[in-house]
C-alpha positions as protocol buffer text, in pm:
chain_id: "A"
residue {
  index: 1
  type: MET
  ca { x: -14129 y: 6653 z: 110 }
}
residue {
  index: 2
  type: LEU
  ca { x: -13865 y: 6396 z: 27 }
}
residue {
  index: 3
  type: VAL
  ca { x: -13700 y: 6449 z: -311 }
}
residue {
  index: 4
  type: LEU
  ca { x: -13445 y: 6212 z: -459 }
}
residue {
  index: 5
  type: VAL
  ca { x: -13202 y: 6420 z: -667 }
}
residue {
  index: 6
  type: CYS
  ca { x: -12995 y: 6230 z: -924 }
}
residue {
  index: 7
  type: TYR
  ca { x: -12747 y: 6384 z: -1162 }
}
residue {
  index: 8
  type: ASP
  ca { x: -12500 y: 6295 z: -1431 }
}
residue {
  index: 9
  type: VAL
  ca { x: -12258 y: 6569 z: -1532 }
}
residue {
  index: 10
  type: ASN
  ca { x: -12025 y: 6561 z: -1830 }
}
residue {
  index: 11
  type: THR
  ca { x: -11678 y: 6594 z: -1674 }
}
residue {
  index: 12
  type: GLU
  ca { x: -11463 y: 6565 z: -1984 }
}
residue {
  index: 13
  type: GLU
  ca { x: -11368 y: 6932 z: -1952 }
}
residue {
  index: 14
  type: LYS
  ca { x: -11267 y: 7148 z: -1656 }
}
residue {
  index: 15
  type: ALA
  ca { x: -11597 y: 7339 z: -1667 }
}
residue {
  index: 16
  type: GLY
  ca { x: -11788 y: 7012 z: -1628 }
}
residue {
  index: 17
  type: ARG
  ca { x: -11585 y: 6912 z: -1325 }
}
residue {
  index: 18
  type: SER
  ca { x: -11661 y: 7252 z: -1173 }
}
residue {
  index: 19
  type: ARG
  ca { x: -12035 y: 7208 z: -1240 }
}
residue {
  index: 20
  type: LEU
  ca { x: -12020 y: 6863 z: -1081 }
}
residue {
  index: 21
  type: ARG
  ca { x: -11868 y: 7007 z: -760 }
}
residue {
  index: 22
  type: LYS
  ca { x: -12123 y: 7292 z: -751 }
}
residue {
  index: 23
  type: ILE
  ca { x: -12417 y: 7057 z: -798 }
}
residue {
  index: 24
  type: ALA
  ca { x: -12287 y: 6820 z: -529 }
}
residue {
  index: 25
  type: LYS
  ca { x: -12224 y: 7108 z: -287 }
}
residue {
  index: 26
  type: THR
  ca { x: -12571 y: 7248 z: -348 }
}
residue {
  index: 27
  type: CYS
  ca { x: -12727 y: 6908 z: -279 }
}
residue {
  index: 28
  type: GLU
  ca { x: -12515 y: 6864 z: 36 }
}
residue {
  index: 29
  type: ASN
  ca { x: -12668 y: 7186 z: 170 }
}
residue {
  index: 30
  type: TYR
  ca { x: -13019 y: 7039 z: 142 }
}
residue {
  index: 31
  type: GLY
  ca { x: -12984 y: 6667 z: 198 }
}
residue {
  index: 32
  type: GLN
  ca { x: -12766 y: 6363 z: 241 }
}
residue {
  index: 33
  type: ARG
  ca { x: -12567 y: 6177 z: -19 }
}
residue {
  index: 34
  type: VAL
  ca { x: -12687 y: 5818 z: -57 }
}
residue {
  index: 35
  type: GLN
  ca { x: -12487 y: 5733 z: -370 }
}
residue {
  index: 36
  type: PHE
  ca { x: -12212 y: 5920 z: -555 }
}
residue {
  index: 37
  type: SER
  ca { x: -12459 y: 6126 z: -761 }
}
residue {
  index: 38
  type: VAL
  ca { x: -12778 y: 6069 z: -564 }
}
residue {
  index: 39
  type: PHE
  ca { x: -12908 y: 6274 z: -272 }
}
residue {
  index: 40
  type: GLU
  ca { x: -13212 y: 6241 z: -48 }
}
residue {
  index: 41
  type: CYS
  ca { x: -13337 y: 6592 z: 25 }
}
residue {
  index: 42
  type: ASP
  ca { x: -13607 y: 6637 z: 288 }
}
residue {
  index: 43
  type: VAL
  ca { x: -13718 y: 6993 z: 216 }
}
residue {
  index: 44
  type: GLU
  ca { x: -14006 y: 7231 z: 264 }
}
residue {
  index: 45
  type: LYS
  ca { x: -14174 y: 7366 z: -50 }
}
residue {
  index: 46
  type: VAL
  ca { x: -13985 y: 7697 z: -34 }
}
residue {
  index: 47
  type: GLN
  ca { x: -13653 y: 7516 z: 9 }
}
residue {
  index: 48
  type: TRP
  ca { x: -13739 y: 7294 z: -287 }
}
residue {
  index: 49
  type: VAL
  ca { x: -13800 y: 7597 z: -510 }
}
residue {
  index: 50
  type: VAL
  ca { x: -13458 y: 7740 z: -416 }
}
residue {
  index: 51
  type: LEU
  ca { x: -13277 y: 7406 z: -451 }
}
residue {
  index: 52
  type: LYS
  ca { x: -13431 y: 7329 z: -791 }
}
residue {
  index: 53
  type: ASP
  ca { x: -13356 y: 7681 z: -916 }
}
residue {
  index: 54
  type: ARG
  ca { x: -12989 y: 7655 z: -811 }
}
residue {
  index: 55
  type: LEU
  ca { x: -12948 y: 7314 z: -972 }
}
residue {
  index: 56
  type: LEU
  ca { x: -13114 y: 7417 z: -1298 }
}
residue {
  index: 57
  type: LYS
  ca { x: -12900 y: 7730 z: -1318 }
}
residue {
  index: 58
  type: THR
  ca { x: -12582 y: 7526 z: -1264 }
}
residue {
  index: 59
  type: HIS
  ca { x: -12632 y: 7234 z: -1502 }
}
residue {
  index: 60
  type: LYS
  ca { x: -12594 y: 7248 z: -1880 }
}
residue {
  index: 61
  type: PRO
  ca { x: -12902 y: 7080 z: -2030 }
}
residue {
  index: 62
  type: ASP
  ca { x: -12719 y: 6992 z: -2352 }
}
residue {
  index: 63
  type: GLU
  ca { x: -12442 y: 6808 z: -2160 }
}
residue {
  index: 64
  type: ASP
  ca { x: -12580 y: 6707 z: -1819 }
}
residue {
  index: 65
  type: SER
  ca { x: -12879 y: 6529 z: -1673 }
}
residue {
  index: 66
  type: LEU
  ca { x: -13083 y: 6607 z: -1362 }
}
residue {
  index: 67
  type: ARG
  ca { x: -13365 y: 6386 z: -1235 }
}
residue {
  index: 68
  type: PHE
  ca { x: -13599 y: 6454 z: -943 }
}
residue {
  index: 69
  type: TYR
  ca { x: -13812 y: 6185 z: -780 }
}
residue {
  index: 70
  type: PHE
  ca { x: -14075 y: 6293 z: -529 }
}
residue {
  index: 71
  type: LEU
  ca { x: -14127 y: 6031 z: -259 }
}
residue {
  index: 72
  type: ASP
  ca { x: -14440 y: 6035 z: -47 }
}
residue {
  index: 73
  type: GLU
  ca { x: -14472 y: 5887 z: 302 }
}
residue {
  index: 74
  type: ILE
  ca { x: -14581 y: 5548 z: 168 }
}
residue {
  index: 75
  type: VAL
  ca { x: -14272 y: 5520 z: -51 }
}
residue {
  index: 76
  type: ARG
  ca { x: -14047 y: 5665 z: 221 }
}
residue {
  index: 77
  type: ASN
  ca { x: -14151 y: 5381 z: 452 }
}
residue {
  index: 78
  type: ARG
  ca { x: -14074 y: 5123 z: 183 }
}
residue {
  index: 79
  type: ILE
  ca { x: -13713 y: 5224 z: 118 }
}
residue {
  index: 80
  type: GLU
  ca { x: -13472 y: 4937 z: 169 }
}
residue {
  index: 81
  type: HIS
  ca { x: -13100 y: 4975 z: 215 }
}
residue {
  index: 82
  type: HIS
  ca { x: -12837 y: 4701 z: 207 }
}
residue {
  index: 83
  type: GLY
  ca { x: -12464 y: 4739 z: 253 }
}
residue {
  index: 84
  type: ILE
  ca { x: -12238 y: 5005 z: 396 }
}
residue {
  index: 85
  type: GLY
  ca { x: -12319 y: 5365 z: 478 }
}
residue {
  index: 86
  type: LYS
  ca { x: -12675 y: 5326 z: 600 }
}
residue {
  index: 87
  type: PRO
  ca { x: -12838 y: 5668 z: 561 }
}
residue {
  index: 88
  type: ARG
  ca { x: -12987 y: 5836 z: 863 }
}
residue {
  index: 89
  type: ASP
  ca { x: -13345 y: 5960 z: 878 }
}
residue {
  index: 90
  type: LEU
  ca { x: -13326 y: 6335 z: 829 }
}
residue {
  index: 91
  type: ARG
  ca { x: -13636 y: 6378 z: 1046 }
}
residue {
  index: 92
  type: ASP
  ca { x: -13457 y: 6237 z: 1354 }
}
residue {
  index: 93
  type: PRO
  ca { x: -13277 y: 6473 z: 1593 }
}
residue {
  index: 94
  type: LEU
  ca { x: -12911 y: 6533 z: 1515 }
}
residue {
  index: 95
  type: VAL
  ca { x: -12677 y: 6480 z: 1807 }
}
residue {
  index: 96
  type: VAL
  ca { x: -12332 y: 6631 z: 1772 }
}
C-alpha cells in the first residue's frame, strides 16, 4: 500500500530537533522523501504496522503533528509532479 506520511514537529527545543531527525530517519527507512516533511512509503501491511508504531512512539501529540494518507492504485496513477527532484517509482527495480 502507498502511504503518504506528513509531519510537523515543534523544533523550538533540542528535544524537538531530535524527534524531527528520528521521524525523518524512520521514514527514510520505509520510503522516499518527496518534500521536506513528506514521504511516500510503499509498504506491506506488516511494515505499515511497524512504521506507524515507531512514528507514534517518537512524536509528542501535544507538540507535533503526524498525518497519514492512504493512496490506492487509482490515486497513485493520478499523481502529478512538476519541478526538480522527480520521485522514482518505488515498485521499479533499483539499479546501483
